[in-house]
One Martini backbone bead per residue (centre of mass of N, CA, C, O) as a GRO file, in nm:
protein
  369
    1UNK     BB    1  -3.379  -3.576  -2.985
    2UNK     BB    2  -3.383  -3.375  -2.684
    3UNK     BB    3  -3.531  -3.502  -2.355
    4UNK     BB    4  -3.380  -3.423  -2.122
    5UNK     BB    5  -3.381  -3.435  -1.758
    6UNK     BB    6  -3.325  -3.237  -1.478
    7UNK     BB    7  -3.273  -3.272  -1.169
    8UNK     BB    8  -3.313  -3.160  -0.884
    9UNK     BB    9  -3.117  -3.147  -0.612
   10UNK     BB   10  -3.333  -3.265  -0.427
   11UNK     BB   11  -3.427  -3.510  -0.609
   12UNK     BB   12  -3.111  -3.622  -0.641
   13UNK     BB   13  -3.031  -3.718  -0.334
   14UNK     BB   14  -3.139  -3.985  -0.227
   15UNK     BB   15  -3.289  -4.064   0.026
   16UNK     BB   16  -3.279  -4.255   0.288
   17UNK     BB   17  -3.478  -4.545   0.361
   18UNK     BB   18  -3.655  -4.762   0.586
   19UNK     BB   19  -3.848  -4.842   0.378
   20UNK     BB   20  -3.958  -5.114   0.237
   21UNK     BB   21  -3.937  -5.202  -0.115
   22UNK     BB   22  -4.109  -5.227  -0.426
   23UNK     BB   23  -3.995  -5.229  -0.767
   24UNK     BB   24  -4.219  -5.267  -1.061
   25UNK     BB   25  -4.025  -5.059  -1.262
   26UNK     BB   26  -3.745  -5.166  -1.426
   27UNK     BB   27  -3.490  -5.053  -1.672
   28UNK     BB   28  -3.294  -5.239  -1.849
   29UNK     BB   29  -2.980  -5.214  -2.022
   30UNK     BB   30  -2.769  -5.212  -2.284
   31UNK     BB   31  -2.433  -5.135  -2.328
   32UNK     BB   32  -2.443  -5.276  -2.612
   33UNK     BB   33  -2.529  -5.380  -2.926
   34UNK     BB   34  -2.383  -5.689  -2.870
   35UNK     BB   35  -2.477  -5.816  -2.590
   36UNK     BB   36  -2.670  -6.054  -2.715
   37UNK     BB   37  -2.493  -6.251  -2.888
   38UNK     BB   38  -2.433  -6.491  -2.682
   39UNK     BB   39  -2.770  -6.559  -2.703
   40UNK     BB   40  -2.723  -6.607  -3.012
   41UNK     BB   41  -2.734  -6.730  -3.295
   42UNK     BB   42  -2.548  -6.697  -3.572
   43UNK     BB   43  -2.778  -6.634  -3.760
   44UNK     BB   44  -2.874  -6.374  -3.597
   45UNK     BB   45  -2.619  -6.217  -3.603
   46UNK     BB   46  -2.607  -6.196  -3.911
   47UNK     BB   47  -2.880  -6.063  -3.952
   48UNK     BB   48  -2.820  -5.801  -3.792
   49UNK     BB   49  -2.576  -5.711  -3.968
   50UNK     BB   50  -2.730  -5.711  -4.249
   51UNK     BB   51  -3.055  -5.620  -4.171
   52UNK     BB   52  -3.151  -5.591  -3.900
   53UNK     BB   53  -3.433  -5.414  -3.751
   54UNK     BB   54  -3.784  -5.441  -3.852
   55UNK     BB   55  -4.025  -5.302  -3.651
   56UNK     BB   56  -4.186  -5.095  -3.885
   57UNK     BB   57  -4.348  -5.248  -4.072
   58UNK     BB   58  -4.606  -5.069  -4.242
   59UNK     BB   59  -4.533  -4.788  -4.184
   60UNK     BB   60  -4.616  -4.447  -4.268
   61UNK     BB   61  -4.475  -4.231  -4.022
   62UNK     BB   62  -4.290  -4.331  -3.828
   63UNK     BB   63  -4.187  -4.342  -3.521
   64UNK     BB   64  -4.205  -4.329  -3.213
   65UNK     BB   65  -4.119  -4.204  -2.941
   66UNK     BB   66  -3.799  -4.249  -2.761
   67UNK     BB   67  -3.832  -4.366  -2.454
   68UNK     BB   68  -3.609  -4.609  -2.466
   69UNK     BB   69  -3.397  -4.403  -2.480
   70UNK     BB   70  -3.140  -4.228  -2.337
   71UNK     BB   71  -3.282  -3.931  -2.390
   72UNK     BB   72  -3.525  -4.035  -2.165
   73UNK     BB   73  -3.327  -4.004  -1.929
   74UNK     BB   74  -3.142  -3.954  -1.673
   75UNK     BB   75  -2.851  -3.778  -1.634
   76UNK     BB   76  -2.765  -3.917  -1.347
   77UNK     BB   77  -2.766  -4.235  -1.484
   78UNK     BB   78  -2.488  -4.248  -1.575
   79UNK     BB   79  -2.238  -4.448  -1.582
   80UNK     BB   80  -1.905  -4.424  -1.499
   81UNK     BB   81  -1.820  -4.660  -1.721
   82UNK     BB   82  -2.050  -4.632  -1.908
   83UNK     BB   83  -2.320  -4.606  -2.089
   84UNK     BB   84  -2.633  -4.641  -2.050
   85UNK     BB   85  -2.901  -4.610  -1.884
   86UNK     BB   86  -2.935  -4.913  -1.697
   87UNK     BB   87  -2.647  -5.091  -1.761
   88UNK     BB   88  -2.566  -5.089  -1.444
   89UNK     BB   89  -2.563  -5.261  -1.159
   90UNK     BB   90  -2.383  -5.102  -0.962
   91UNK     BB   91  -2.532  -4.828  -1.010
   92UNK     BB   92  -2.814  -4.923  -0.935
   93UNK     BB   93  -2.745  -4.992  -0.648
   94UNK     BB   94  -2.643  -4.703  -0.566
   95UNK     BB   95  -2.904  -4.529  -0.677
   96UNK     BB   96  -3.156  -4.735  -0.594
   97UNK     BB   97  -3.152  -4.992  -0.407
   98UNK     BB   98  -3.002  -4.902  -0.145
   99UNK     BB   99  -3.126  -4.613  -0.064
  100UNK     BB  100  -3.439  -4.751  -0.099
  101UNK     BB  101  -3.477  -5.037   0.011
  102UNK     BB  102  -3.478  -5.269  -0.204
  103UNK     BB  103  -3.625  -5.601  -0.208
  104UNK     BB  104  -3.786  -5.557  -0.490
  105UNK     BB  105  -3.708  -5.599  -0.846
  106UNK     BB  106  -3.869  -5.531  -1.154
  107UNK     BB  107  -3.802  -5.628  -1.476
  108UNK     BB  108  -3.854  -5.410  -1.782
  109UNK     BB  109  -3.780  -5.456  -2.084
  110UNK     BB  110  -3.684  -5.272  -2.361
  111UNK     BB  111  -3.610  -5.313  -2.671
  112UNK     BB  112  -3.657  -5.657  -2.753
  113UNK     BB  113  -3.862  -5.757  -3.018
  114UNK     BB  114  -4.130  -5.674  -2.984
  115UNK     BB  115  -4.324  -5.664  -3.289
  116UNK     BB  116  -4.177  -5.810  -3.489
  117UNK     BB  117  -4.248  -5.943  -3.801
  118UNK     BB  118  -4.024  -6.139  -3.749
  119UNK     BB  119  -4.097  -6.401  -3.554
  120UNK     BB  120  -3.828  -6.551  -3.525
  121UNK     BB  121  -3.663  -6.310  -3.433
  122UNK     BB  122  -3.834  -6.230  -3.194
  123UNK     BB  123  -3.798  -6.494  -3.035
  124UNK     BB  124  -3.488  -6.482  -3.016
  125UNK     BB  125  -3.464  -6.210  -2.868
  126UNK     BB  126  -3.638  -6.276  -2.624
  127UNK     BB  127  -3.473  -6.515  -2.524
  128UNK     BB  128  -3.211  -6.353  -2.489
  129UNK     BB  129  -3.319  -6.154  -2.282
  130UNK     BB  130  -3.379  -6.368  -2.066
  131UNK     BB  131  -3.087  -6.466  -2.033
  132UNK     BB  132  -2.966  -6.184  -1.971
  133UNK     BB  133  -3.118  -6.128  -1.709
  134UNK     BB  134  -2.982  -6.352  -1.552
  135UNK     BB  135  -2.676  -6.305  -1.605
  136UNK     BB  136  -2.669  -5.980  -1.531
  137UNK     BB  137  -2.889  -5.968  -1.280
  138UNK     BB  138  -3.035  -6.197  -1.099
  139UNK     BB  139  -2.764  -6.363  -1.030
  140UNK     BB  140  -2.631  -6.085  -0.884
  141UNK     BB  141  -2.930  -6.000  -0.763
  142UNK     BB  142  -3.185  -6.115  -0.556
  143UNK     BB  143  -3.382  -5.865  -0.579
  144UNK     BB  144  -3.404  -5.943  -0.869
  145UNK     BB  145  -3.660  -5.966  -1.124
  146UNK     BB  146  -3.804  -6.109  -1.404
  147UNK     BB  147  -3.934  -6.083  -1.732
  148UNK     BB  148  -4.114  -6.242  -1.973
  149UNK     BB  149  -4.021  -6.221  -2.295
  150UNK     BB  150  -4.238  -6.189  -2.586
  151UNK     BB  151  -4.360  -6.276  -2.905
  152UNK     BB  152  -4.682  -6.166  -2.920
  153UNK     BB  153  -4.772  -6.213  -3.235
  154UNK     BB  154  -4.694  -6.520  -3.146
  155UNK     BB  155  -4.867  -6.711  -2.941
  156UNK     BB  156  -4.725  -6.992  -2.951
  157UNK     BB  157  -4.428  -6.905  -2.899
  158UNK     BB  158  -4.488  -6.752  -2.641
  159UNK     BB  159  -4.598  -6.994  -2.481
  160UNK     BB  160  -4.336  -7.159  -2.500
  161UNK     BB  161  -4.160  -6.959  -2.340
  162UNK     BB  162  -4.321  -6.972  -2.080
  163UNK     BB  163  -4.294  -7.281  -2.031
  164UNK     BB  164  -3.981  -7.281  -2.020
  165UNK     BB  165  -3.982  -7.067  -1.760
  166UNK     BB  166  -4.139  -7.222  -1.580
  167UNK     BB  167  -4.020  -7.223  -1.240
  168UNK     BB  168  -3.836  -6.984  -1.265
  169UNK     BB  169  -3.729  -6.767  -1.007
  170UNK     BB  170  -3.637  -6.523  -1.194
  171UNK     BB  171  -3.948  -6.519  -1.259
  172UNK     BB  172  -4.277  -6.316  -1.220
  173UNK     BB  173  -4.351  -6.247  -1.530
  174UNK     BB  174  -4.526  -6.129  -1.807
  175UNK     BB  175  -4.447  -5.937  -2.108
  176UNK     BB  176  -4.630  -5.665  -2.235
  177UNK     BB  177  -4.785  -5.444  -2.464
  178UNK     BB  178  -5.028  -5.199  -2.551
  179UNK     BB  179  -4.916  -5.196  -2.849
  180UNK     BB  180  -5.070  -5.360  -3.123
  181UNK     BB  181  -5.217  -5.509  -3.381
  182UNK     BB  182  -5.419  -5.583  -3.154
  183UNK     BB  183  -5.620  -5.616  -2.920
  184UNK     BB  184  -5.559  -5.807  -2.628
  185UNK     BB  185  -5.836  -5.983  -2.650
  186UNK     BB  186  -5.759  -6.135  -2.879
  187UNK     BB  187  -5.710  -6.463  -2.985
  188UNK     BB  188  -5.403  -6.452  -3.059
  189UNK     BB  189  -5.337  -6.415  -2.726
  190UNK     BB  190  -5.446  -6.661  -2.559
  191UNK     BB  191  -5.197  -6.850  -2.525
  192UNK     BB  192  -5.061  -6.662  -2.321
  193UNK     BB  193  -5.277  -6.679  -2.094
  194UNK     BB  194  -5.275  -6.981  -2.058
  195UNK     BB  195  -4.974  -7.011  -1.980
  196UNK     BB  196  -4.978  -6.814  -1.741
  197UNK     BB  197  -5.191  -6.956  -1.574
  198UNK     BB  198  -5.047  -7.229  -1.551
  199UNK     BB  199  -4.782  -7.081  -1.412
  200UNK     BB  200  -4.876  -6.841  -1.218
  201UNK     BB  201  -4.849  -6.573  -1.400
  202UNK     BB  202  -4.838  -6.266  -1.448
  203UNK     BB  203  -4.952  -5.997  -1.665
  204UNK     BB  204  -4.774  -5.743  -1.811
  205UNK     BB  205  -4.882  -5.409  -1.919
  206UNK     BB  206  -4.696  -5.200  -2.103
  207UNK     BB  207  -4.617  -4.928  -2.212
  208UNK     BB  208  -4.619  -4.923  -2.543
  209UNK     BB  209  -4.539  -4.994  -2.857
  210UNK     BB  210  -4.599  -5.157  -3.194
  211UNK     BB  211  -4.851  -5.231  -3.473
  212UNK     BB  212  -4.868  -5.012  -3.736
  213UNK     BB  213  -5.011  -4.781  -3.590
  214UNK     BB  214  -5.120  -4.524  -3.473
  215UNK     BB  215  -5.087  -4.378  -3.136
  216UNK     BB  216  -5.373  -4.288  -3.212
  217UNK     BB  217  -5.711  -4.304  -3.302
  218UNK     BB  218  -5.653  -4.016  -3.499
  219UNK     BB  219  -5.339  -4.042  -3.522
  220UNK     BB  220  -5.072  -3.833  -3.537
  221UNK     BB  221  -4.883  -3.664  -3.333
  222UNK     BB  222  -4.690  -3.369  -3.255
  223UNK     BB  223  -4.622  -3.456  -2.948
  224UNK     BB  224  -4.481  -3.595  -2.673
  225UNK     BB  225  -4.710  -3.533  -2.470
  226UNK     BB  226  -4.919  -3.707  -2.622
  227UNK     BB  227  -4.780  -3.972  -2.580
  228UNK     BB  228  -4.787  -3.973  -2.270
  229UNK     BB  229  -5.094  -3.933  -2.223
  230UNK     BB  230  -5.182  -4.181  -2.417
  231UNK     BB  231  -5.131  -4.433  -2.240
  232UNK     BB  232  -5.406  -4.448  -2.098
  233UNK     BB  233  -5.568  -4.504  -2.356
  234UNK     BB  234  -5.435  -4.772  -2.431
  235UNK     BB  235  -5.503  -4.920  -2.167
  236UNK     BB  236  -5.808  -4.898  -2.192
  237UNK     BB  237  -5.833  -5.060  -2.452
  238UNK     BB  238  -5.702  -5.317  -2.347
  239UNK     BB  239  -5.894  -5.369  -2.106
  240UNK     BB  240  -6.161  -5.373  -2.257
  241UNK     BB  241  -6.085  -5.613  -2.436
  242UNK     BB  242  -6.036  -5.823  -2.214
  243UNK     BB  243  -6.322  -5.815  -2.107
  244UNK     BB  244  -6.512  -5.833  -2.376
  245UNK     BB  245  -6.362  -6.107  -2.485
  246UNK     BB  246  -6.343  -6.301  -2.215
  247UNK     BB  247  -6.069  -6.353  -2.067
  248UNK     BB  248  -6.150  -6.360  -1.760
  249UNK     BB  249  -6.359  -6.588  -1.794
  250UNK     BB  250  -6.163  -6.801  -1.925
  251UNK     BB  251  -5.929  -6.680  -1.708
  252UNK     BB  252  -5.978  -6.669  -1.371
  253UNK     BB  253  -5.651  -6.680  -1.277
  254UNK     BB  254  -5.578  -6.430  -1.409
  255UNK     BB  255  -5.314  -6.179  -1.394
  256UNK     BB  256  -5.306  -5.822  -1.416
  257UNK     BB  257  -5.066  -5.559  -1.513
  258UNK     BB  258  -5.067  -5.213  -1.509
  259UNK     BB  259  -4.805  -5.027  -1.676
  260UNK     BB  260  -4.731  -4.698  -1.701
  261UNK     BB  261  -5.058  -4.538  -1.689
  262UNK     BB  262  -5.179  -4.530  -1.442
  263UNK     BB  263  -5.517  -4.515  -1.235
  264UNK     BB  264  -5.743  -4.283  -1.237
  265UNK     BB  265  -5.925  -4.425  -1.479
  266UNK     BB  266  -6.059  -4.685  -1.366
  267UNK     BB  267  -6.342  -4.608  -1.259
  268UNK     BB  268  -6.463  -4.477  -1.517
  269UNK     BB  269  -6.434  -4.723  -1.698
  270UNK     BB  270  -6.603  -4.918  -1.526
  271UNK     BB  271  -6.866  -4.755  -1.526
  272UNK     BB  272  -6.906  -4.750  -1.832
  273UNK     BB  273  -6.906  -5.052  -1.882
  274UNK     BB  274  -7.146  -5.119  -1.701
  275UNK     BB  275  -7.361  -4.944  -1.837
  276UNK     BB  276  -7.338  -5.066  -2.127
  277UNK     BB  277  -7.368  -5.367  -2.054
  278UNK     BB  278  -7.664  -5.355  -1.959
  279UNK     BB  279  -7.759  -5.295  -2.273
  280UNK     BB  280  -7.525  -5.499  -2.440
  281UNK     BB  281  -7.486  -5.803  -2.332
  282UNK     BB  282  -7.582  -5.978  -2.582
  283UNK     BB  283  -7.308  -5.937  -2.745
  284UNK     BB  284  -7.146  -6.052  -2.462
  285UNK     BB  285  -7.187  -6.358  -2.327
  286UNK     BB  286  -6.891  -6.394  -2.188
  287UNK     BB  287  -7.001  -6.159  -2.006
  288UNK     BB  288  -7.137  -6.243  -1.687
  289UNK     BB  289  -7.032  -5.976  -1.559
  290UNK     BB  290  -6.948  -5.702  -1.444
  291UNK     BB  291  -6.661  -5.552  -1.539
  292UNK     BB  292  -6.567  -5.447  -1.257
  293UNK     BB  293  -6.520  -5.727  -1.130
  294UNK     BB  294  -6.279  -5.812  -1.296
  295UNK     BB  295  -6.099  -5.571  -1.232
  296UNK     BB  296  -6.091  -5.604  -0.919
  297UNK     BB  297  -5.984  -5.918  -0.927
  298UNK     BB  298  -5.750  -5.916  -1.198
  299UNK     BB  299  -5.623  -5.621  -1.129
  300UNK     BB  300  -5.327  -5.434  -1.144
  301UNK     BB  301  -5.115  -5.142  -1.031
  302UNK     BB  302  -4.897  -4.917  -1.114
  303UNK     BB  303  -4.798  -4.589  -1.001
  304UNK     BB  304  -4.635  -4.518  -1.251
  305UNK     BB  305  -4.783  -4.239  -1.305
  306UNK     BB  306  -4.890  -4.046  -1.055
  307UNK     BB  307  -5.140  -3.886  -0.957
  308UNK     BB  308  -5.191  -3.505  -0.899
  309UNK     BB  309  -5.410  -3.362  -0.738
  310UNK     BB  310  -5.513  -3.087  -0.575
  311UNK     BB  311  -5.675  -3.299  -0.413
  312UNK     BB  312  -5.572  -3.557  -0.225
  313UNK     BB  313  -5.849  -3.694  -0.172
  314UNK     BB  314  -5.900  -3.786  -0.465
  315UNK     BB  315  -5.685  -4.005  -0.471
  316UNK     BB  316  -5.802  -4.175  -0.234
  317UNK     BB  317  -6.068  -4.240  -0.370
  318UNK     BB  318  -5.946  -4.409  -0.594
  319UNK     BB  319  -5.795  -4.614  -0.418
  320UNK     BB  320  -6.044  -4.718  -0.266
  321UNK     BB  321  -6.172  -4.841  -0.518
  322UNK     BB  322  -5.940  -5.028  -0.603
  323UNK     BB  323  -5.733  -5.079  -0.372
  324UNK     BB  324  -5.459  -5.115  -0.170
  325UNK     BB  325  -5.410  -5.425  -0.282
  326UNK     BB  326  -5.358  -5.314  -0.610
  327UNK     BB  327  -5.088  -5.168  -0.550
  328UNK     BB  328  -4.769  -5.090  -0.719
  329UNK     BB  329  -4.473  -4.987  -0.674
  330UNK     BB  330  -4.298  -4.732  -0.883
  331UNK     BB  331  -4.029  -4.555  -1.067
  332UNK     BB  332  -3.896  -4.592  -1.370
  333UNK     BB  333  -3.618  -4.676  -1.383
  334UNK     BB  334  -3.426  -4.416  -1.553
  335UNK     BB  335  -3.645  -4.222  -1.606
  336UNK     BB  336  -3.752  -3.893  -1.598
  337UNK     BB  337  -4.041  -3.995  -1.447
  338UNK     BB  338  -3.946  -4.048  -1.178
  339UNK     BB  339  -4.026  -4.190  -0.855
  340UNK     BB  340  -3.994  -4.090  -0.536
  341UNK     BB  341  -4.046  -4.279  -0.262
  342UNK     BB  342  -4.048  -4.045  -0.027
  343UNK     BB  343  -4.295  -3.868  -0.209
  344UNK     BB  344  -4.571  -4.019  -0.262
  345UNK     BB  345  -4.660  -4.038   0.037
  346UNK     BB  346  -4.830  -3.903   0.274
  347UNK     BB  347  -4.936  -3.822   0.549
  348UNK     BB  348  -5.192  -4.048   0.703
  349UNK     BB  349  -5.118  -4.322   0.627
  350UNK     BB  350  -5.147  -4.620   0.704
  351UNK     BB  351  -4.938  -4.874   0.782
  352UNK     BB  352  -5.083  -5.093   0.621
  353UNK     BB  353  -5.104  -4.938   0.351
  354UNK     BB  354  -4.805  -4.871   0.321
  355UNK     BB  355  -4.701  -5.164   0.314
  356UNK     BB  356  -4.869  -5.256   0.074
  357UNK     BB  357  -4.776  -5.045  -0.134
  358UNK     BB  358  -4.451  -5.094  -0.114
  359UNK     BB  359  -4.459  -5.444  -0.074
  360UNK     BB  360  -4.683  -5.665  -0.010
  361UNK     BB  361  -4.833  -5.684  -0.280
  362UNK     BB  362  -4.594  -5.784  -0.451
  363UNK     BB  363  -4.522  -6.039  -0.291
  364UNK     BB  364  -4.795  -6.174  -0.331
  365UNK     BB  365  -4.824  -6.169  -0.640
  366UNK     BB  366  -4.510  -6.294  -0.689
  367UNK     BB  367  -4.429  -6.505  -0.462
  368UNK     BB  368  -4.269  -6.368  -0.218
  369UNK     BB  369  -4.130  -6.456   0.091
   0.00000   0.00000   0.00000
């Protein structure tokens, strides 16, 4: 399947901006199939050569659309030295970091081993990814910070990985995906939240992932566009589960970041949860306050893909409900639905809100001086 998109000449010009920004969703890629091998024990190198990675065991109908693959990224993002888009630090610096005045870039690796049914292999791959992020990226450009990738279906080993990385300034958050074996509020994932809270690290929930179920609540979609639009539905299910299972009540210092699924749906979800909770609150005694209060206090949102209503005022109404202090700018580089920093906010936004939106919120959330 070839789903590459060509940027218009205007959009691909990468105008230099004086505004300092944080890009909270950058996807680094591996240049070669074996690039992780130096970070894996010989046992796992042999395993990958002989058996490969069976990420979709138990699946009935084939994998989800390959957003994480090179053919879903920008054509102009291929490094001149070769390799897939997002695999070259020097080209990322030239194309993204330098012209856009990126002071903080948060790496969210995809295709990492999360969700693999062999939990020991998943843990090994995730640990290797974390070492690789330091060695190839964060140690070579101090603007870049990594996400702790964990084998999330084994909560205890995931918590151990978080505790091992806690205090390492190369990492600023824990990374989960929105599609899992069970909704993210389930108890099997609680050790992850406990370890993250103890470490003072936000938990980022990125769109995608696969738990062995169809990627929509009613079965398999026919088209890639359904996959893309459906990310917001998956995030809503994940967030509702986190609230209603009492995760935020149990872990009051936990901070969650909803990544790459938009944010325009946040108010309506919160309103519906509040309304139904008023009538059914006896079923969920661990939810001691209206769900919207937990969402407003403990959830942040990356902006890409940012909603684009016909009336710009409608977007600002949504942001005002969420709070300008809860939005984290993101480009989604190098994917085709990349958001150009210079074109996201129109004129008329106050300097305080603009600074919070582009940089200050991220620095505060991630503890960057």
